N, C-alpha and C positions, 0 to 999 in steps of 0.2 A: 766472285762467289761470296766473299765476305760482305760486300756491300749489299748483295741480295738478301743474305741471311739477316743482316742488321735491319734492313727495310722490313722484312717479314716480322721480325721480333717487335719492331716499333708499332707495326700495324696491329699485331696481336695485343700488345700492351694497351693501345688506344681503344681497342674493341672491349677489352676487359674493363677498362675505366669507364667506358660508355655504359656498359651493362650495369656496373656497380652504381653509377650515377643515376640510372633509371630506377633501380631498385630503391635507392635512398630517397628519390624525389617524391614518390607517391606513398600514401599511407591510408589505411582504412581507419576511420574514426567513429566513435560512438559517443554517447552522452557522458559527461563527467559524473553526474549524480544519478541515482536510481530513477526509473520511470514509475509513476504511480497511476493507477486507474481503479475506478470503482467496479466491482463485479457487475456484469451485465452490459457495461459500456464497451465501445470500440476504442482501440488505442493504436498509436503509431510508435514502433520501436525504431529509433533513429539509427541510421548507418549510411555512411557516404565515403567517397574517396576524395582526398584533398591532395593537391589541387584537383578540381573537377575534371574528370575524363569520362569518355563514353565507355560504359561497361556492358553494353548490349551484347558484345561478342564474348563476354567472360562468363565464368561459372560463379553464381551467387548461391551460397548455401547458408541457411539459418539452422542452427541446431541447439540442443540443450545439453551441454557438457556435464551438468549436475545430475543427470539421470543415468541410471545404471544400464538399462536395457536400450530400447530404440531411442534414438536421439534426434532424428530428422524432423524439423519443424516445417521447412520449405526449401525446395531446390529449384533453381532456374539454371538451365544448361541448354546449349545449342538453340538459343532463341525461344525456348518454351519452358513452361513449368512442368516439372517431373516429380510428382508427389506420390508415386506408387508405394514407397517405403516410409511415408510420413506417419508420425505418431497418430494413432487412431483418434484421439481426442481433439486433434487440430483439423480434422477433415472438414473442408468447406469453410474454414474460418480464417485462412491466411491468404494474403495477397501482396504481390509486388506490383507497383505501378510501372509498367513497361516503358511508358514515355519518359519517366523520371530517370530510368537507367541511362539514357543518353546524356544526362547531366551529372552522372556519377552518384545518383541518389538510389541506394539499395534498401531504403527503409521498409520495414515489414508492417503491414496493417493487420491487426489481429482483432477479429470481430467477436462480440458477445463474450467478453472476458470471463473466465472461470477462475475459481480459487486455485485450482490445480495448475494454472498457467504461471503462477508465481515462481520465480527462480532466476537462474543465470542463463543468458542467451549468448551465442557466439555468431557473429556475422563474418563469413569467410568469403573473400573474393579472389578469384584466380584467373590469370590469363596464361598464355603459353610461356611467358618469360618472367612472370611476376605473381606474387600472392601475398596477402596479408589478412589479418583479422582484427576484430574489435569485440569487446564484450559489453553486454547490456544487462544490468540488474533490474528486474521488474518486480514490483510489489503490488499485489492486488488488495485493495481496500474493501472491507465489508463493514458496514455500519450495523452495530448490534442492536439489541432490544433496549427499549426505554428503561432507565435505571429504576429500581424499586427501593424505597426507604422503608425500613421496618423498625419498630420500637422493640428493643431487646431488654426492657426492664429499667429499673431505677437503682441508683446506688444509695448508700445510707444517708447521704446529704441531700437527696432529692434530685441528683443529677440524672439526666435522661440518656440512656445508652441507645445510640442509633447505629443502624447497619444499612449500608447502601450496596446494591449488587446489580451488575449488568452482565449479560452474556452475548456470545455470538459475534465478537469483533475480530477484525484482522487488519493490520498487525495489532500488537498489544496497545490498547488505548491508555490514556491518562485519566485517572479519577481524582477529583479534588472536591473538598468541602469548602464552602464559603458562607460567611454570615450575611446579614441583611445589608451591610455596608460594602460587600464585595471583598472583604478581607479573607485571605486563605487561612484555613484552619488545619492543623496537623492531625492526620489520622493516627489513632492509637494502635490499630492492627491493620495489616494489609495482606491480601491473599490473591494471587494470580495463578491461574492454571490454563492449560491449553488442551483441547480435545478435538474431535473431528468437526465440531460445531464452531471452532474458533477459540478466541481468548475470552475468559471470564474473569472479572475483577470484583473484589469484595473488600470494602473498607469499613472500619468502625470508628465511632467518636462518641464522646460524652459531653453534653452541654448542661450548664448549671443555671442559665438565665433564660428568660423568655426571649425568643428570637425567631427569625425566619432563616432557616438553614437550607442552602442549595447543595445538591449533589450533582456535579457535572462530570460527564464522561465525554471525552473529546478525542478526535482523530483528525489531525490536519484541518480540513475545511468542514468538518462535521462535528456537531456537539448535541448531545441529548441531556436533558436536565429533569430532575425531580426536586420538589420543594416540600419541606415540612415546617410547620409553624407551631411553636410551643408557647402557650400563654397561660399565666396563672392569675387567679383572683380569689376573692373570699369564698367563692362557691367550690373551687377546685381547680384542676389543671386540664386544659384543652390541648390535645396534640393533633394538629391538622396535617394529614399526609396528602401530598399531591403527586400523583403519577399519571402518565398518559393524559387523558382528558377529563379527569375528575379529581376531587379531593374528598377525603373522609375525615371528619373530626371525631376523635375519641375523647370523650369528656369524662375525666376521673373525679369522683367526689367520695366523701367518706361513706356515702349511702349506696350509690349505684353508678353504673357505667352505661352511657347510651351513645349512639352513633348518629352523625348528621352528614348527609351527602350533599356536596356542593359541586356544580358543574363548572369546569374551567376549560380554557383553550388547550389545544395540543402543545406540548412543550418541546418539540423538536426544533432545533435552531441550526441553520446553516451559516457558517462563518467563513 
């Protein structure tokens, strides 16, 4: 009897160790860094099991833990997609590649990305004896409007007060001033705020010499630029604003002020 009891105990111990070993052996992994996509594009949110195993017979659930109400983004269970309880805004825009499930790849394809898609996602995979999950942080990029430079007057020494503003960005962009040699100039005041249209940025600067001043607003691989040129001579001061596809020269003299329109190329730059 003792020998039988000892044998059963050993078998049970081996079974527990085997189960523990299986649980520790596999894990669901996602990307280390946030995933970026531009609004309107398609994107793949990575998720897979390492080492690779067939997850066709498992439950694969994508959800949004950062949302308070409905959280389901996509559900695969019993060999089919079950999205009856899916968040309304995701209807018809999510897809798992079923052939890839055989290789442990449960990445989610999200079509026609919207700003509201930005947030934290959880990829949860579950079998009868094992489960794990990974998180994916997703950031939706929106390229804002071309920056606009305006003249905000002169100081007592003749310095030119400039203001550059751009709206509708996501996430928050970087605005910088540069002179004609590409040297960065420090902004005197900065203002950033966010509303339903995205981030708006506004910086000011004062220049005291004739120069070509660039205002650049950039976001990762996208950059928009406006240029203003200030030049002085015996007749007066010409301030040339360049935004979008045109430039306007405001010529200041002691007698009058007149405007000259100059056509330029679009100043949107992809980097």
